[in-house]
N, C-alpha and C positions, 0 to 999 in steps of 0.2 A: 196175437195178430191185431193190427190196428183196424178197428171197426170202420172208421171213416173212409178209408181208401177202397173199400169194397162197395160203396154206395154210389150209384150213378145219378140219383135224383133225390131231392129232399122236398118235404112239404112243411111249410111253416104257417101256423095259424095263431093269431092273437086271441086270448080268452077275454071275452066281454063279460060284464056283469059282476066283476069283483068289486065289492064295496070299499069305501074309504077305510083303510086299515088303521086301527088304534092300538096303543100299547097293550100287550097281553092277548091280542086276537090270535086265533088259531089259523095261520095263513094256509096251511095245507088243507084244512077243512073248507076254507073259502075257495080254494082252487078246485076242489072236488065239486062243490056246489055250482061253480061256474061251468064246469064241464057238463053237468047234468041239466043246465038251464036251457031254455028254448033259444036264447041268443046264440048259443054255440051248437045248435042242432039237436039238443036233447029235449026232453020233456019229462024230466024226473027219472029217466032211464039210467041204468048203471053206467058209469063212465067207462069208456073203452079206449084208452090211449093205446097205441101200438106198443108192443114189447120193444124196448130199446129207445123209446121216446126220450127226448131231452127237454126238460122243463127249464126255460130261461126266465129267471125272476129278477125284476128290477131291484137293485139295492135299496131303493127308497122304501118300498113296502116292507122289506125285511127289517130295516132299521126301525121303522115305525112299530112293527109288531114286537120288536125286542126292546122298545122303550128308549131307543137311542136318539132322543129329542132333547134339545136344550132350549129353555125359555130365556131369551136374551135379557129379560128384566132381572134375572138372577146373576148376570155376569158383570163383574167389576173389572174393566180393562186396566192393564198395567200401563205405565208411562210410554213404553215403546209402542204399544198398540195404539194409544191415543195420538202420538206424534205422527206415526205412519199413516193412520186413517185420515187425519186432518190434512196431510200433504196431498192425498189422492182422492179425497171426497168419499171415503169408505165409512162404514159403521164400525167404530172402535170395538164394540162388543163382539162383532163377528170376527174381527182380526184377532181379538183375544182368544176366542174359541179355537181358531186355526192354530195359533201358537201353542195352545195347550195340547192339541192333537198331534202336533208335529214332533217327530223324533229328531228331524234335522231340517233346517231351512236351506233349500237349495238356491233359490233366488227370491229377492224381495225388493223389486224395483219397478218403476214405471207403472205402479198400481197393480202389479201382478205378483202374487205370492205363490211360489212353487215349493212344496215341502215333501219330505219323505215321511210317511206315516209309520206308526209302530209295526204295521204289517210288512213294511218294506216297499209299499207302493209309492212312486214318485208322481205327484199329480197336483193340480191347482187346488189351493186352499185346504190341503190335507184331507180332501174328501168332504169337507164341511159344505153343506148346501142349503140354500133358503128356498128353493123352488118346490112347489107342490106340497108345502107344509103351511100350517097356520101362520098368520102374520106375527112377526116378532118371535119366531122360532126358527131354529135350524136343526138339521139332522146330522148325525155323525155316522161314519161307516160302522158296520157291525164289529163287535169286538173280535170275533174270529169268523170270517166269512166262510172258510172251509167247513168249520163245524156247523155253521148255519145251513150250508148246502147239504151236509150229511144228515142233519135232523129232518130237513124238508124231504129229502129223498127217501129216508126210512119211512116217514109217514105216508108219502104217496105210494110207495111200493106196498105198504100194508093195505091201503084202501083199494088199490088197483089190482093187486095180486099178479103183477107183471114186473119184470125188471125195468127200471127207468134210471135216468141220470138227472142231475140238477146242476145248474150254473147260476150263481149270483152275479149279475152284471151291473156295470156302471159305465158312465160316459167319461172318457179321458181325451185330452188333447194329445197331439203328436208333434214331436220336434220335426222341423223341416217340412211339415205338411199342414195345409189349411184345413179347418173343420175338425170336428170331434168324431169319435167312433166308440162304440161300446166294447168293453173288454170284460174278461172273467175275473172277478174278485174272489169267488169261491167256487169250488168244483167238487163234485162227488159222483162216482159211478162211471167216469170216463177218463181216459188218459189225455191230459191237456195238450201234449206235444206229440207230433209224429216226427221221429228222428230218422232222417234219410241218410245220415252219415254212414259211409261204408257200403251203401247200395250202389248199383251201377246204373248210369243214366242210359238213354236210348242210343247214345253213341259209344257205349262201352266204357266210359270213364267213371271211376269211382267218385261219388259225391263226398265232399269233405266238410261242408259247413251248414247244409240246409236242414233246418228244423222248423216245422210248420206249427204255428200256435193254433191248434184246432179249436180249443175252447174259446179263444178270442174271436175266431172267425164265426163260430156259432152264435156268440153273443152279438156280434155286429150284424149278422144276418137277421137275427130275431128282432133287433131294434127297428128294422124296416117295417114291421107290422105292429110294433108296440108304440112307436112314436114318443113324443114328449108331452103332448097335449091331448092325447086321445083317451086317456083314462084306461089304458090297457097295460097293466104292469107285468103280465105273464104271457109268454108265448110257448107253444109246443112245437118242437122240431121232430118230425118223423121221417123215416126212410133209412135210418141206421139199423143194422142188424143188432139184436140184443146180445151184447158181449160185454158185460160189466167189467170194468178195469179199475185198478187203483191209481190214484193220482190226486194232486191238489193244485190249487192256484199258485201256491208258493213255488211250484216247479217252473212257473213262467217268469219269475223275478230274476233278472240278471244279477249275478254277484258283483260286489264292488270291485273284486279283482279283475273281472272281465269288462268292466264299464270304462269306456274310453272318455266318457264325459261325466265324471263323478261330481 
């Protein structure tokens, strides 16, 4: 049964007090410490997330913990990167890193570089990002965001002794829509899609195409309390019944065969 359709209200809280994450840091331990801190209503008391809680964790801190950081001083741009960067006023070293991370360049024009990553995500700059990192550094996406979510979930369940789920989130732009929204790059402990196909609507007609991207919706909702400049890289979504399910963020990627705009 889809756990999300049985919930009529959700509570979302951002976790304050998580320090600057460095390569090799135990991110799960820092989340536990934040939950027990006074900033989040604790005072050293045992953390008590609700069974079924979903921990939405910003990709940036996962990448930092996993050492997915590139110092631009170590990057030697190829000619293509230099030429394109010069044309649009970009840093050729960043362009070079993007090209290295891209499995396929989708668009490279008007100063915008859209690429497909090795994970199958189609996004700006192949997920390479210079925000919230030391100067002259960029972060890369986790090597395997689903595995990152699985490791994080296992560690949190061990410490909390309740079933939880984990989502690794990142901010993507959207075709035909202004503004960005957060989506799920990694998922563990929940089914990322609700498939309504074959069900009957309120008028008795069978539904033929509707599939709801639940993991993306949870990531987007969590971003409202995390923000981009608030220093809150983790949010906890509660109100879902504890019903662990298998699934991964790869389930959310549309296949090339179904893509009308490859």
